[in-house]
Structures are given as C-alpha cells and as structure tokens.
Backbone bond lengths (Angstrom), bond angles and torsions (degrees), N, CA, C in turn:
res aa  C-N    CA-C-N  psi(-1)  N-CA   C-N-CA  omega(-1)  CA-C   N-CA-C  phi
1 X - - - 1.447 - - 1.532 110.75 -
2 X 1.347 117.30 -39.44 1.464 119.93 -179.35 1.530 109.80 -62.96
3 X 1.326 118.19 -28.74 1.455 120.69 -178.77 1.525 112.17 -64.16
4 X 1.348 118.52 -19.18 1.448 120.85 178.89 1.529 112.72 -82.07
5 X 1.332 117.14 -3.69 1.467 121.49 177.89 1.529 109.43 -98.78
6 X 1.338 115.84 145.86 1.457 119.44 177.76 1.527 109.44 -78.15
7 X 1.351 116.28 162.40 1.463 120.11 177.48 1.515 110.89 -58.26
8 X 1.326 116.10 -34.18 1.465 121.07 179.61 1.530 110.42 -62.94
9 X 1.337 116.61 -38.14 1.477 121.14 179.14 1.513 112.03 -74.83
10 X 1.324 117.20 -29.63 1.463 120.99 -176.60 1.528 111.13 -80.75
11 X 1.324 116.20 -48.46 1.468 120.08 -170.86 1.529 113.11 -97.97
12 X 1.344 115.20 51.16 1.458 118.91 171.98 1.531 108.18 -82.43
13 X 1.324 115.59 163.64 1.471 119.50 177.78 1.532 110.28 -56.68
14 X 1.332 115.11 -47.60 1.466 119.06 -175.67 1.526 112.18 -66.95
15 X 1.334 118.14 -38.77 1.466 119.93 178.89 1.535 111.14 -66.65
16 X 1.326 116.52 -37.98 1.478 119.13 177.91 1.527 110.46 -62.51
17 X 1.327 117.42 -37.57 1.459 121.03 177.32 1.524 110.12 -67.18
18 X 1.332 116.68 -38.52 1.475 119.87 177.29 1.529 110.65 -65.06
19 X 1.337 117.08 -40.76 1.464 120.94 177.07 1.524 110.19 -61.49
20 X 1.340 116.61 -39.95 1.468 120.55 176.92 1.515 110.04 -59.16
21 X 1.347 116.69 -42.12 1.467 120.06 -178.93 1.536 110.63 -61.78
22 X 1.316 117.53 -37.90 1.462 120.18 177.58 1.533 110.02 -59.70
23 X 1.332 115.99 -45.05 1.466 119.98 -176.88 1.531 112.30 -71.73
24 X 1.338 118.01 -18.48 1.462 120.48 176.43 1.533 111.42 -66.16
25 X 1.330 117.85 -18.50 1.458 121.00 178.76 1.539 110.72 -63.89
26 X 1.320 117.27 -29.01 1.476 120.72 -177.61 1.529 111.97 -67.79
27 X 1.338 119.28 -54.59 1.470 117.14 178.21 1.533 112.67 -64.73
28 X 1.341 116.31 -32.89 1.453 119.05 178.54 1.517 110.55 -60.89
29 X 1.319 116.70 -43.55 1.460 121.08 -179.90 1.537 111.22 -55.04
30 X 1.329 115.49 -46.35 1.463 119.69 -177.25 1.526 112.31 -75.82
31 X 1.327 117.41 -34.22 1.467 119.89 176.88 1.525 111.26 -65.53
32 X 1.319 115.85 -37.78 1.472 119.31 -179.61 1.524 111.86 -67.39
33 X 1.316 116.67 -23.59 1.466 120.92 177.95 1.532 110.48 -61.78
34 X 1.341 116.64 -28.44 1.477 120.97 -178.19 1.512 111.19 -114.26
35 X 1.298 115.45 36.90 1.467 122.95 -176.16 1.536 113.20 -60.01
36 X 1.319 116.20 -24.56 1.455 119.98 -179.67 1.518 112.96 -67.18
37 X 1.313 117.93 -19.55 1.464 121.74 -179.50 1.527 108.63 -96.00
38 X 1.318 116.20 128.62 1.463 121.00 -171.41 1.530 113.17 -59.50
39 X 1.333 118.12 -36.88 1.474 118.57 -178.04 1.529 110.52 -68.18
40 X 1.330 117.64 -34.59 1.466 119.91 178.42 1.533 111.25 -74.45
41 X 1.337 115.50 -33.24 1.455 119.55 175.61 1.535 109.24 -64.58
42 X 1.328 116.38 -42.66 1.479 120.63 178.38 1.530 110.63 -63.02
43 X 1.333 116.90 -41.11 1.463 119.95 179.77 1.542 110.66 -67.39
44 X 1.343 116.20 -38.59 1.469 119.89 177.97 1.532 109.66 -63.05
45 X 1.319 116.33 -42.30 1.491 119.59 178.11 1.532 110.44 -63.87
46 X 1.313 116.93 -39.36 1.467 120.69 178.41 1.519 111.05 -63.12
47 X 1.340 117.57 -41.88 1.467 120.39 178.66 1.527 110.06 -68.09
48 X 1.344 117.73 -37.32 1.466 120.65 174.94 1.536 110.58 -60.40
49 X 1.331 116.05 -43.73 1.464 120.06 178.22 1.524 110.53 -62.58
50 X 1.314 117.23 -42.94 1.464 120.73 177.00 1.520 110.98 -60.64
51 X 1.329 117.66 -42.61 1.468 121.00 177.74 1.522 110.54 -60.69
52 X 1.339 116.59 -43.10 1.464 120.88 178.90 1.528 110.43 -62.94
53 X 1.328 116.96 -43.39 1.476 120.79 179.53 1.535 111.40 -63.51
54 X 1.335 116.49 -36.82 1.479 118.59 177.66 1.521 110.22 -67.38
55 X 1.323 117.33 -33.06 1.461 120.84 178.63 1.521 111.19 -65.90
56 X 1.317 116.39 -40.08 1.464 120.25 177.84 1.526 110.20 -69.91
57 X 1.325 115.32 -43.99 1.460 121.69 -173.88 1.525 113.27 -67.17
58 X 1.336 117.55 -42.00 1.454 118.25 -174.58 1.522 112.46 -62.49
59 X 1.320 116.93 -43.70 1.468 120.06 179.07 1.532 111.84 -65.58
60 X 1.337 115.55 -41.17 1.469 120.46 179.00 1.527 110.60 -61.01
61 X 1.334 116.62 -47.13 1.462 120.21 -179.03 1.523 112.18 -65.54
62 X 1.333 116.22 -38.63 1.467 119.87 179.21 1.526 110.55 -59.45
63 X 1.334 116.23 -44.51 1.480 119.89 -179.73 1.525 110.70 -71.99
64 X 1.335 117.46 -43.21 1.466 121.44 -176.74 1.523 112.46 -61.37
65 X 1.337 116.49 -41.71 1.461 120.27 -175.83 1.532 112.66 -100.64
66 X 1.335 117.04 11.30 1.458 120.75 178.17 1.527 112.31 61.09
67 X 1.332 115.67 37.48 1.462 120.95 -178.10 1.525 112.07 -110.53
68 X 1.315 117.19 31.09 1.460 120.09 175.77 1.526 107.36 -73.43
69 X 1.331 116.65 115.20 1.458 121.69 -176.43 1.528 109.86 -123.05
70 X 1.321 114.97 161.75 1.468 119.52 176.43 1.535 109.98 -61.99
71 X 1.335 116.75 -38.89 1.464 119.66 177.68 1.523 110.39 -64.23
72 X 1.325 117.41 -40.88 1.454 121.01 178.13 1.522 112.49 -60.57
73 X 1.336 116.09 -34.80 1.470 120.72 177.68 1.521 110.97 -68.42
74 X 1.323 116.70 -20.70 1.467 120.90 177.04 1.521 110.16 -90.02
75 X 1.342 115.91 -49.66 1.465 121.73 -172.70 1.529 112.24 -64.97
76 X 1.327 118.06 -41.77 1.470 120.44 -176.74 1.524 111.80 -59.00
77 X 1.347 119.54 -57.21 1.468 117.51 179.55 1.533 112.87 -68.04
78 X 1.344 116.88 -29.31 1.465 119.46 176.54 1.518 110.27 -63.53
79 X 1.327 117.09 -42.51 1.464 121.44 178.95 1.529 110.03 -61.52
80 X 1.343 116.70 -42.62 1.468 119.92 176.33 1.525 110.83 -57.04
81 X 1.333 115.11 -47.14 1.453 120.55 -176.30 1.534 111.14 -65.35
82 X 1.325 117.28 -38.85 1.470 120.37 179.56 1.525 110.52 -63.57
83 X 1.330 116.74 -48.37 1.468 120.55 -177.99 1.524 111.01 -65.48
84 X 1.331 116.43 -49.55 1.469 119.60 -178.69 1.526 109.82 -63.03
85 X 1.330 117.69 -42.56 1.474 120.11 -179.60 1.522 111.28 -63.87
86 X 1.315 117.55 -42.42 1.478 120.04 178.94 1.522 110.51 -59.14
87 X 1.326 116.48 -45.11 1.461 120.31 -179.14 1.527 111.00 -66.64
88 X 1.325 116.50 -46.86 1.466 120.54 -176.72 1.539 110.49 -65.19
89 X 1.337 116.67 -40.76 1.476 118.63 176.75 1.526 110.55 -60.97
90 X 1.323 116.23 -45.76 1.471 119.22 -178.21 1.536 110.80 -65.78
91 X 1.330 117.43 -41.86 1.472 119.56 178.72 1.519 111.07 -64.35
92 X 1.333 116.68 -35.69 1.461 120.37 176.32 1.535 110.95 -65.77
93 X 1.337 115.21 -45.42 1.468 119.33 179.21 1.530 112.29 -62.61
94 X 1.332 115.82 -30.83 1.468 120.42 178.24 1.528 112.29 -83.54
95 X 1.344 116.61 -3.27 1.455 120.68 179.66 1.515 114.45 76.16
96 X 1.337 116.89 22.40 1.468 120.40 -176.49 1.531 113.99 -96.22
97 X 1.329 116.52 -11.23 1.466 119.91 172.27 1.519 108.29 -132.50
98 X 1.331 116.85 149.63 1.472 119.13 -178.19 1.535 112.39 -69.39
99 X 1.300 114.59 157.25 1.460 122.44 -178.54 1.533 111.58 -57.11
100 X 1.351 117.35 -45.94 1.460 118.89 -176.45 1.526 111.75 -65.43
101 X 1.344 117.65 -34.08 1.466 119.84 179.06 1.523 109.71 -67.79
102 X 1.316 116.04 -41.54 1.473 121.61 175.47 1.526 109.85 -54.99
103 X 1.348 117.03 -50.47 1.456 120.48 -177.08 1.535 111.79 -67.49
104 X 1.323 117.73 -33.95 1.469 120.23 177.05 1.529 111.29 -63.65
105 X 1.324 117.11 -49.15 1.461 121.20 -177.90 1.528 110.54 -65.65
106 X 1.331 117.21 -50.48 1.466 120.82 -177.74 1.527 110.25 -67.67
107 X 1.324 117.49 -41.79 1.470 120.90 178.61 1.508 112.26 -61.22
108 X 1.339 117.55 -42.50 1.450 121.75 177.81 1.520 109.91 -59.28
109 X 1.333 116.52 -48.27 1.456 120.27 -178.13 1.529 112.26 -62.66
110 X 1.326 116.39 -40.92 1.469 119.60 179.32 1.528 110.05 -65.43
111 X 1.321 117.61 -46.49 1.473 120.79 -179.58 1.530 111.74 -60.66
112 X 1.324 116.64 -44.24 1.467 120.05 -179.23 1.526 110.26 -67.32
113 X 1.323 117.21 -41.68 1.464 120.74 -178.50 1.536 111.04 -65.88
114 X 1.329 116.92 -50.42 1.471 120.43 -179.78 1.535 110.44 -64.92
115 X 1.338 116.73 -43.59 1.458 120.43 178.30 1.518 111.42 -61.08
116 X 1.333 116.06 -39.58 1.464 119.91 178.84 1.522 112.42 -64.45
117 X 1.329 116.42 -39.93 1.475 120.42 178.79 1.530 109.62 -64.63
118 X 1.342 116.58 -47.07 1.463 120.39 -179.30 1.520 111.26 -61.86
119 X 1.332 116.54 -44.05 1.466 120.16 179.95 1.524 111.25 -65.31
120 X 1.323 116.24 -41.03 1.472 120.17 179.20 1.523 111.39 -60.87
121 X 1.323 116.78 -37.83 1.469 120.01 178.47 1.529 111.16 -67.43
122 X 1.335 116.28 -34.26 1.467 120.71 -179.30 1.527 113.28 -75.00
123 X 1.354 115.82 -41.33 1.466 117.87 -174.06 1.537 112.85 -101.79
124 X 1.331 116.45 -7.49 1.461 119.53 174.28 1.528 116.15 79.60
125 X 1.311 117.27 13.88 1.457 120.54 175.49 1.510 109.97 -154.12
126 X 1.314 115.66 164.94 1.460 121.55 -177.54 1.521 108.48 -98.84
127 X 1.329 115.53 131.99 1.462 119.22 176.59 1.525 108.57 -84.76
128 X 1.341 116.33 134.27 1.465 118.02 177.57 1.521 110.87 -72.67
129 X 1.316 115.60 163.14 1.475 120.75 176.80 1.517 109.03 -60.78
130 X 1.336 115.85 154.64 1.453 119.25 175.37 1.532 109.64 -108.45
131 X 1.322 115.37 168.29 1.466 119.69 -174.68 1.518 112.89 -66.05
132 X 1.329 118.25 -35.92 1.460 119.48 179.36 1.522 110.63 -64.19
133 X 1.330 116.84 -38.23 1.469 121.10 176.46 1.512 111.10 -63.19
134 X 1.339 116.21 -42.35 1.464 120.12 179.90 1.536 111.33 -66.06
135 X 1.328 116.39 -39.55 1.473 120.27 177.85 1.529 110.09 -64.99
136 X 1.333 115.89 -39.42 1.475 120.15 177.88 1.514 110.66 -60.02
137 X 1.326 116.75 -45.36 1.481 120.40 179.94 1.528 110.13 -64.43
138 X 1.329 117.98 -37.06 1.468 120.57 177.21 1.542 110.63 -62.03
139 X 1.329 116.58 -44.29 1.461 119.84 -179.12 1.531 111.16 -67.94
140 X 1.343 117.61 -39.64 1.458 120.23 174.82 1.530 109.31 -61.86
141 X 1.332 116.02 -41.65 1.469 120.63 177.84 1.506 112.40 -60.85
142 X 1.331 117.11 -38.69 1.459 120.42 178.60 1.532 111.00 -67.11
143 X 1.324 116.70 -37.28 1.471 120.05 175.64 1.537 109.14 -63.25
144 X 1.328 115.92 -41.91 1.466 120.50 178.40 1.537 110.00 -60.94
145 X 1.327 116.74 -48.02 1.471 120.28 -179.19 1.522 110.90 -61.74
146 X 1.330 116.42 -44.32 1.476 118.88 178.63 1.527 111.37 -63.00
147 X 1.324 116.93 -34.00 1.459 120.75 176.03 1.532 110.11 -67.47
148 X 1.341 116.26 -43.27 1.470 120.41 -179.10 1.518 112.69 -63.93
149 X 1.338 116.14 -36.23 1.480 118.42 -179.60 1.532 111.15 -86.45
150 X 1.311 115.21 6.38 1.470 122.53 178.99 1.522 112.08 57.05
151 X 1.340 115.08 45.71 1.461 120.47 177.00 1.526 109.24 -65.40
152 X 1.303 115.03 154.78 1.465 121.62 177.85 1.533 108.95 -63.69
153 X 1.326 117.31 116.58 1.458 120.69 -178.31 1.515 112.53 -68.17
154 X 1.319 117.47 -12.73 1.460 121.43 175.92 1.531 112.12 -99.81
155 X 1.338 115.82 1.47 1.467 120.07 178.94 1.518 111.53 -77.33
156 X 1.312 115.61 158.80 1.473 120.60 -176.87 1.527 112.83 -58.20
157 X 1.335 117.28 -47.13 1.462 120.54 -176.24 1.528 111.23 -60.08
158 X 1.324 116.42 -47.75 1.463 119.72 -178.87 1.532 110.36 -62.15
159 X 1.328 116.22 -49.61 1.463 119.93 -178.89 1.511 111.20 -59.97
160 X 1.326 117.28 -43.20 1.465 120.80 -179.40 1.523 111.34 -60.77
161 X 1.330 117.90 -53.19 1.463 120.45 -177.56 1.524 112.40 -69.22
162 X 1.324 117.02 -35.05 1.461 121.27 -179.71 1.534 110.76 -62.87
163 X 1.329 116.06 -54.54 1.476 119.18 -177.05 1.529 111.79 -73.24
164 X 1.330 116.55 -32.95 1.474 119.02 174.39 1.524 110.72 -62.50
165 X 1.338 116.78 -39.40 1.463 119.37 179.76 1.520 110.84 -65.44
166 X 1.318 117.97 -35.25 1.470 121.00 178.51 1.528 109.65 -65.90
167 X 1.326 116.37 -46.14 1.480 120.04 178.05 1.527 109.64 -60.35
168 X 1.340 116.71 -43.93 1.459 120.98 -179.67 1.533 112.28 -66.12
169 X 1.315 117.84 -33.49 1.476 120.42 176.96 1.528 108.94 -58.31
170 X 1.325 116.99 -49.24 1.475 120.24 -179.61 1.526 111.15 -68.24
171 X 1.337 117.13 -42.38 1.464 120.81 -179.51 1.527 110.84 -62.45
172 X 1.328 117.13 -41.65 1.468 119.93 -178.25 1.525 110.54 -70.38
173 X 1.313 118.49 -35.86 1.472 120.20 175.61 1.515 110.97 -61.78
174 X 1.320 116.51 -45.70 1.465 120.92 178.59 1.523 110.04 -62.71
175 X 1.343 116.98 -43.54 1.468 120.77 -179.81 1.526 111.06 -64.03
176 X 1.332 117.64 -42.44 1.468 120.35 177.93 1.530 110.72 -62.53
177 X 1.331 117.03 -40.58 1.464 120.91 179.75 1.526 110.58 -63.97
178 X 1.325 116.91 -47.93 1.476 121.17 -179.52 1.530 109.84 -62.50
179 X 1.301 116.85 -45.78 1.460 121.57 179.69 1.529 110.80 -61.75
180 X 1.314 116.61 -43.64 1.462 121.15 178.59 1.518 111.29 -60.95
181 X 1.329 116.78 -43.58 1.470 120.54 179.41 1.523 111.20 -64.65
182 X 1.343 117.40 -38.87 1.459 120.30 178.02 1.526 111.29 -62.12
183 X 1.330 116.78 -45.41 1.462 120.00 178.95 1.529 111.21 -66.47
184 X 1.327 116.52 -37.28 1.467 120.73 178.51 1.535 109.78 -63.87
185 X 1.340 117.42 -44.70 1.470 121.26 178.89 1.525 110.66 -63.57
186 X 1.319 117.30 -45.72 1.482 121.25 178.93 1.514 110.79 -59.39
187 X 1.312 116.23 -41.79 1.460 120.44 -179.55 1.537 110.74 -64.78
188 X 1.330 117.14 -41.27 1.474 120.17 179.77 1.518 111.90 -70.24
189 X 1.338 117.21 -32.78 1.457 120.62 179.58 1.535 110.90 -70.86
190 X 1.328 116.60 -30.53 1.466 119.65 -177.79 1.524 112.89 -81.55
191 X 1.327 116.76 -9.03 1.481 119.85 -179.96 1.506 110.58 -80.62
C-alpha cells in the first residue's frame, strides 16, 4: 500500500516524526524491562513524554505546512497504537496492569485498525482520527504514566483515569462504528 504513495507524500516533516514515534517503541520496551530501577523508570517516562510530544507535533506540522496526506492519516494513529500497545503489552507481562485492561486496550486498537482498513477499501479514502479517540488515548496514556511512576492504585487520580479510560474505550469504539457507518452510507448513496 505504501508503494502507491509518492516520495513527497511519504517523506513529509510530519510523517517522519510519526515514523520516529513508531521506533520509540523499541527503547521503551527495553527500558520497561528494568522498571524497578529509578533511572530506567525516569528514562522510560522521558521517552513516553517524547512520544507524546511527537504526537502533538506531527499533526501541527501537517496542518501548518499543508502536508496532510492519506499516508499521514494512516501513520499517525498507527504510531500511537504501536507505542501504546508496546507499553501495555510490557506492563501486562510484568504484571502491572490487569488482564482485562490489557485486552480492552489491545482489542480496541485491533478493532479500530482492522475496521479502518476495511472501511478505507470500501470508500477509497482514509478517515482521520476523531477527538474522542484522541481523548481516549490521552486517558490510557495517563494510566500508563501513573503505573510507571508507581502511583497508588487506590488513590483518586489513578482510579479516576483508570475507570474513565475504560468508559472512553467503549465510547470511542461505538463512536468509530457509528462514524464508519455514516461514511459508508454516504459513499454508497453517492455511487
């Protein structure tokens, strides 16, 4: 599929930043392996912050320089999913998040990714992320950060973001499904 994009569409400033975010999953994976040591925990948090900053920056640059591309609409959310999935898988393997939370986060990402591919094939274009999806990823990210800093799982902040992220996971799945069906119907009506 990438072969159908021109070099100009692939190597935009924003896409390069998104590609960087994908590769940040590799050092994060290894840093999380030594999470018990404070210096590695600090480095993991720093890489998480860098990943978050790249997520903000890539979209901003794409709009600022008029480089919003179909590939960028794929790479940006894919990069988010790769980084979040790598962290959630590692935290699950380390026993730091419950099994059901792991399956909710990974299941949501798989459903949205596969659904997005199928919808894109039907309507001939890629739908950009929506705000509810972005808010969901932010809340999941906050749960991840609170887990990394070993916040009290019975404290208000952890409980608030944890359960809010679960509600948002379901809400965003429903919103993506409804939005996908609307675009599918519009596409069929215009044929």
